[in-house]
C-alpha positions in Angstrom: -6.7 -7.2 -13.2 -5.7 -9.4 -10.2 -6.6 -9.2 -6.7 -4.5 -11.3 -4.9 -6.7 -13.5 -2.3 -4.3 -13.6 0.4 -4.0 -9.8 0.9 -6.3 -6.8 2.8 -7.7 -4.1 0.8 -8.6 -0.7 1.8 -11.0 1.7 0.6 -7.6 4.3 -0.3 -6.8 0.7 -2.7 -3.8 0.2 -0.5 -3.3 -3.8 -0.2 -1.4 -5.3 3.1 -0.1 -9.1 3.5 0.2 -9.7 7.3 3.4 -11.8 8.3 2.8 -12.5 11.8 2.9 -8.9 13.8 4.3 -7.5 10.6 2.4 -5.8 7.6 3.6 -5.0 4.5 1.8 -2.4 2.4 1.3 -1.3 -1.0 -0.6 0.5 -3.9 -3.1 -2.1 -5.7 -2.7 -2.7 -9.1 -6.1 -0.7 -9.7 -4.5 2.0 -8.1 -1.8 2.2 -10.5 -3.5 1.5 -13.0 -5.8 5.2 -12.6 -2.3 6.6 -12.2 -0.8 6.1 -14.6 3.5 6.0 -15.0 4.8 6.4 -11.8 7.5 8.5 -11.2 8.6 9.1 -8.1 7.4 7.5 -4.2 8.1 9.3 -1.1 7.8 6.9 1.9 8.2 7.7 5.7 11.6 6.6 7.7 11.9 3.7 9.4 11.2 4.0 13.1 8.2 6.6 12.3 4.9 6.0 13.2 1.7 5.5 10.8 -1.9 5.9 11.8 -5.1 4.3 10.2 -6.4 6.5 7.6 -3.8 9.4 7.8 -1.7 9.5 5.0 2.3 8.2 5.9 3.8 8.9 1.7 2.7 9.9 -1.9 3.6 8.6 -5.1 3.5 11.0 -8.2 2.6 9.6 -11.5 3.0 11.1 -14.8 -0.7 12.4 -14.4 -0.7 13.7 -10.7 0.3 13.0 -7.2 -1.3 11.0 -4.8 -1.0 10.8 -1.1 -0.5 7.0 0.4 -3.0 6.8 3.3 -2.1 4.1 6.4 -4.5 0.9 6.0 -3.3 0.1 10.0 -1.0 2.0 12.4 1.9 0.7 14.0 5.7 1.3 13.4 7.4 1.4 10.2 10.3 -1.1 10.7 11.4 -1.2 7.0 10.8 0.9 3.4 11.5 -0.4 0.4 14.3 1.5 -0.8 14.2 0.0 -4.3 11.6 2.1 -4.9 13.9 5.2 -4.7 15.6 4.0 -7.9 12.8 2.1 -9.6 9.4 3.9 -9.2 8.3 1.9 -12.0 7.7 -1.1 -9.9 5.1 0.2 -8.5 3.7 -0.5 -12.3 5.4 -3.5 -13.1 5.0 -5.6 -10.1 2.6 -3.8 -7.3 2.1 -7.1 -5.2 5.5 -8.2 -5.3 8.5 -6.5 -5.8 6.3 -2.8 -5.1 5.5 -3.7 -1.9 6.1 0.0 0.2 6.7 0.0 3.7 6.6 -3.0 6.5 5.1 -1.9 9.6 5.1 -3.2 13.6 1.3 -4.2 14.1 0.7 -1.7 17.1 -3.9 -2.8 16.8 -4.5 -6.0 14.9 -8.4 -5.4 15.6 -7.8 -2.4 13.0 -7.7 -5.7 10.2 -11.6 -5.8 10.4 -12.1 -2.7 8.8 -9.9 -3.8 5.2 -11.5 -5.9 2.8 -10.7 -8.8 1.6 -10.1 -9.9 -2.1 -14.0 -10.1 -3.4 -15.3 -7.4 -1.6 -12.2 -5.4 -2.9 -13.0 -6.4 -6.6 -16.9 -5.5 -6.4 -16.1 -2.3 -4.8 -13.9 -1.2 -7.7 -16.0 -3.0 -10.5 -18.9 -0.4 -9.3 
C-alpha cells in the first residue's frame, strides 16, 4: 500500500496535496481498498464552500455509500469531471488521476491538523 510522502492525510482517509494556496483533495489507497469497487462519486459544485471536518460529497461502491469529509476549508475552484464517467479511477489511481476537488484554502493553519505520511501509515496499520 502506498503512502506518498508529499501528501497530508485526514483521520477520515482523505489526502491533500498543496500547490501554492490550492489544495487537491482525494481519498487514500487505504480508503478505496476498504470500500471496494467505486461505482459513483458525488462532488460539490465549483464555487461552493467546504468546511473542515464537514461532509462535501460521497462515494458509492458495490458495498456501501460513504461520505467524504473535508480535510480543509475553502472554496471549490475545480472538480474532477472525469470521475463522473470513470468513477473506477478512484480504485486504479487514487493519488494521481482520481483527485476529486481543488480548493482555494481559506485557513492555512488547518494544515497543522492533518497527518504526515508516517503518522497516517501508523494509524491505518493499528
